[in-house]
N, C-alpha and C positions, 0 to 999 in steps of 0.2 A: 789599664782599662781600655778595651777596644770593642767596638761594635761588631756583632757577628752577622749583620745584615738581615736579621729576622724582623717580624712585625713589631715586636717590642722595642727594637732599636729605633723605630721611627717615632716613638712617643717622646714627649717632653721629659727630660731627665728629672726636673724638679717635681713634677706631678707624680712621676713613677717612684721617686725616692720617698716622698711624703706618704704615699699609699702603702709602700712596703714597711715603712717605719711604724705606721699605725697598726698594721697587722702584727708586727713584732711586739708592740706594746700590749696588744690583745693576748698574745701568747704568754706574756709575763703574768697576766692575771688569771690564767686558767690552770686549774689543778686536776683536771680530768685527763687521763692518758688517752682515752678514745678521741676526745675532741682535739687534743694536741696532735694526735696522729692524723686526723682528717685535715687539719690545717696544714700540716706538712705535706700531705698528699696533694692538697690544692696547689701548692707551689710547684710540686713535681709535674702535675698535669699542665699547668700554665707554661712551664719551661719546655715541655715536650711539644705542646700544640702551638704555642705562640712565640716561644723563645728560641726556636731552632735547635733545641738540645737533642742529642742522640742518647740512647740508653748507655752506650759505651762511654760517652763523655760524662754522663751523670755518675756512673759507677766509678770512673777514674777520679772524679773530683771528691766524691763523698766517701770513698773507701778509706782514706786516712783518718776520717773522723769516726769510723765505726769502732775503732779501738777505744777512743775516749768515751763513746756511748756505752760500751760494755763495762768499762771501768767505773764510770759514774753510776750506772745501774747497779753494779755489784756492791759498791761501797754504800750506797743509800739503802739497798735492799737487805744486805746481810748484816748491817750494823745499825739499822734504823729502829725506831720504837713503834710499838703497836700492840694491840690486844689479840687479834686473830692470828695465831701462829700457824703458818703453813709448813714450815720445815725448820728443824733445829738440829745442829750438830756442833759439839765443842763450843766455841765462842761465836759461831755463826747462828743467827736467829732471823729467819725471814718471815715477816708478817705480811698480811694483806695490805696494810697501810704503807709499810715501807716499800713494798714492791710497786704499788701504784705511784708512790712518790718518786722512786727511781726511774720508772718508765716516763713519767711526766717530765722530769728534769732532762733526761737523755733525749727524748723526742723534741723538747723545746730547744735544746742545743742544735739538733739537726734542722729544726725549722729556721732558726736564726741563720745558720750557714746557708741553707737553700735559698731563702729569700735574699740574702746578701749576694749570693752567686747569681741569682736571677737578675739582680740589678747590675752588677759589675760586668757580667758577660754580654749584656745587651746595651751598654752605654759607652759612648765615646767620651774620653776625658775632656777634650776641648769643648764639646757640646754641653757637658755637665757644668763646667765653669761659666760658660756664657749664660746658661739657664739660671745659675745661681745669681748672676749679676742682674739679669733682667726680671726674673720672676720672684726671687727671694730677696732682692735688693741688697745683695752682698757687696761690700766695698771692692772695687777693682784692684786695690792694692793687695787685699787678702786673696782674691781669686787668682790673680796672675802669680802671686807668690806661691800658692799651693800648686798651681799648674807647673811652675818651674821646678818645685820640689819633687813632684811626681816624675817629671822628665829626667831628674837626676838619678833615679833608681836604676834604670837599665845601664846608664853610664857607669855608675859605681860597680855594678855587677861585672861589666866587661873589663873595667880597670882592675878589679880584684882578680879576675881570671888571668889577666896579663901578668900581674905581679906574681901570682902563684907559679905560672909557667916560667917566668924569668928566674925565680928562686930555685925551681926544680932543675933548670938547665945549669945553674951555677953550683948545684950539689948541696943546696941548703936543706937541712932537715931539722925541724923543731918538734921535740916531743912534748914540751910544755905548751898546753893550749893557751894559757894566759899570755905567755911571751909571744906566741904566734899572733894572737889577737892584737896585742900592742904593736907588733911589727907591721901588721897590715892596716890597722886603724889610723895610725898617725899619718901616713902618706895620703890615705883617702880623705881624712879630715882636712889636711892642708890643701889638697886639690879641690875639695868642695868649697873652701873659703875663696880660693882664687877664681873658680868658676862663677860663684855667686857675685863677686865683685865685678867681674867682666859683664855679667848679665845686667846688673844694676846700672853700670855705666852705659851700656848699649841702649837700655830702655830710656834712660834720661836723655841720651843724645838724640833719640827719636821722638822726644816730646812727651813721654809718659809721665804724668804727674799724679795719677791715681784718682782724678776727679771723674764724676759721672758725665760731665759735659764733653763727650767725645764721640767719635763715630766708630761703628763696629762693622766688621766684614760679615759676621753672622749675627743675626738677631732672632733668637728662637721665640716662638709665640705658643700660646695655649690654643689647641684646637678641640673640636668636638670629640674626637676619638680619645684624647687624653682624659677628658672628664668621664667618658663612657667606661674606659678601662678602670680608672680609680673607683668610680661608683660601683661597678660590677664586682671588683675585687673586695671592696669593703662590705658590699651587700652579701656576697657569698660567704665571707668570713664571719659576718654577723649572724647569718642564718645557721652556720655550723655551730657557733658558740652558744646561741640562745635556743634554737629549735631542736638541736640534736638531743639534748638531755630529756626533752619531753617525748 
């Protein structure tokens, strides 16, 4: 998670996270495909206008999920139940109810992905953990533990690439995927344990005890623009959900 320098990246991560989660919960309770589509378009508009997204970036990120959208829509539409039959052939039976259900579930999935991407692409990981400590009262032990865990991910990726390159130079070829997984997983797991022990010793040596009575280099606070963004997002989503059917 890295901030992209947009206006959304200047907001408090906790406030932004709660606002996006509330919209996701609202998506879970909606069964109208038109309303679900409008809520998804709301996230797209916010990402382009305030999140620093480009259309090419959005298409590149959402393109892998279009296949799942099509598959989910087809499974729910072709094999669903309903009374108003729109098309039927062999064992495929598309009804108006099943098609609406398929569109709703597929667009809901895209909405979850888009709102999650809107948060992760505009949020710095360190700022998120500091905000969780100060605004949501998360224990520093959990926050710094999660921060260290997220930092391990790129390290594991680089080490895995180095092991693959070393095996390739030595002429190693493994056709069985399970054996290859075990061959790579065991060294990575061992190195992960060693790194975690070194980090724990280093933090204890520097006086980290996990208590809240300590000083912080960064202390995030809630400002007016955070409340304005959260209220505006929830108000817009509420208006779409309640006023659009009328």
